[in-house]
N, C-alpha and C positions, 0 to 999 in steps of 0.2 A: 613360301617358296614361289609359287606361281605370280603371286603380286610384285616380286622382287626384279623377275625375270623381264617383264616387258619396260620397266622403267631401265632396265639394265641395256638392253637390248636400244631404245631410246639416244640413251645418252651417247654409246659406242658410235651408233650408226650417225648422229648429228655431227658428233667429231669427225669422223672420216667423210661427212658431207662438206665440211667447212674447209678441211684439208684438200680434198677434190676441189672446192671453188677456188683456194687460191692457187692448187697447181693450174688450172686451165688458165690463170693471169701470167703466171711464170710461162707458161709454152709460149703465149702469146708475145711476151718479151723475148722468149728463146729464137722465134722467127724474126722477130724485128733487129735484133742483134746480129742476125745469122746474113740478112738481108744486109746489115751495115757493113759486116767484115768486108762481104762481096763487093760491093760498090767500092769500099775504100781500098780494095786488095786491085780489083780490076780496073776501075776509074781514076785511080791516083794515087796508085801505086804504092800504097803505104799501108799500116796495119799494126796491132798490136797485140801480141801474145797472150798479155792479161784479157782482151776482149774474147780471144778466140775462146780461151780455157772458159770465160764466162758461160759459155754456150755448152760446154761440157758439164760443169757443173749443174746448170740450170737442167739438161735432159736426165743428168744421173739422179737429181733430187725430184725431178716430175716421175721418173720411173720407178724409183724407192719409194716415193710417198705416194704417189697413184696408185700402188698394188692394192691396199687397203680399201681404197675408193672403188675399183674396178672389182675388187670380189663383193662387195656392199651390192652393186648393182649387177651381179653375177654377170659379169662382161669379161670373163675371165676365159682362158681357152677350158674346154672340159671334152672330152671325150663322150659324149652322150648316146652311144648305140642303144643301150636299155633306160638310161636316165629319162628321157622325155616321153616315152611311154608309160613310165610308171605312176600309180596313184599319189595324191600329194604326200599321203602318210610316209609311203615306201621312200620318195624322194626326201622326206625329211628324216629318216633313217640313215639315208646317204650321205646327206650333209652333216647330220650330227655325228656319224663315225668319222667321215672325213676330216672333219675339225678335229675333234679331240685326239684321234689317233696318227692323222697325216701332216694338218696344217700346223697346229699347235707344237707338237712337239719339235717339227723340221725349225720352227720360229725361234722355238727356245735354245735349239743347237746354235742358229745363227746368232743370235742375243749372246750366248755362252762364248762361243768360239772366237766373235767378233771383238769381244770385251778388253783383253788386252791388246788386239790390235789397235782399236781406235784409242784406249787409254795412252799407250806409249806415241802414237802421232799426236797427241793434245799434249803429253807432258815434253814433247819436242817443238810444238808448236810450228808442225813439219808445214813446209810451203813449197811451191813451185820448183820443178829441177831447171826450168826452163828460167833464161836472163829474163826477167821482165815479166815473169807469170805472176799468178795470183798467190799471195800467202798464206792461202785458206784450204790446204790439202788434210789439214786436221776437223775442219768444217764438211768438208765433204765426206771423210770416213765417216763421219757421225751418221750420214744419211742409211751405214747398213743396220747399226741398232734401231733407229729410227723405224726403219722399214718392218724388223721382226717385232717392234713392239704394235706397231699400227695393226700389222695382220696377224697378231696376237689378240688384240683386241677385238678384230672384226672376225674372229675366228670363234672368240666366245659370244659375240652377237650373233652368229650362225648357228652355234651351236644352241644356244639358248631359246633362238625363234624357231628350230627345228623341233627342241624339246615341249615347246609349247604347240606346238602342229601335232605332234605324238601324242599330248596328254589331252587336246581340247581340238578334236578332228573338225569341229565347224570353224576354227579359224581359218582366213584365206592366206594360203603361201604365195599368193601372185603379189599381194601389198606389200609395198613395200616402204619402212617409213622414213 
C-alpha cells in the first residue's frame, strides 16, 4: 500500500499542477479581454455581449478548476489558530481527517447534486439568455462537476500524503510534489 500512495500523490499532483498552469494563461486572457471590452466600450462606444460573457466564463473556470491547484499549494483559506504550531504528524492527522471527513464528502455531494443540473443543460445545449451571447452555458455548468472531481482527487492526494507522513515520520511534509 505504501508503494502505491506516493505514485498516486505524484499523478494527482501533476494533473492539478498542469490544470493550474492552463488556468494561469486563462487568467491572462481574461485580463486582456476585459481591457479590450473597456477600450471598445469607452473608446469606440461599441461592444459585444459574447465578449463580455467570455470574461465571466473564464472567471468561473479559473475559480472552479483552480480550486484544486490552490489546495495543492496550501494557498486556500485556513483558520489555523492551532494548526501552525502543531507537530508535522499532528498537522498530517488534521489534513487526513479534514480530507476524508469534510472535503471529499462535500465534493461528492456537489458532484451528485449537480449531475442532473448539468446533464439537463447538455441535453438542451443551453445557451445564453442574452441576444448575441455565448451559446455555451452547458459547457460553463460543466465546471461544477469538474471542480468537484479535481478537488476530490486533490483531497485523495492530500489524504495519501498525510497518511505517508503519519506512517513514516521521516517524510518532510513541507516538500511539495
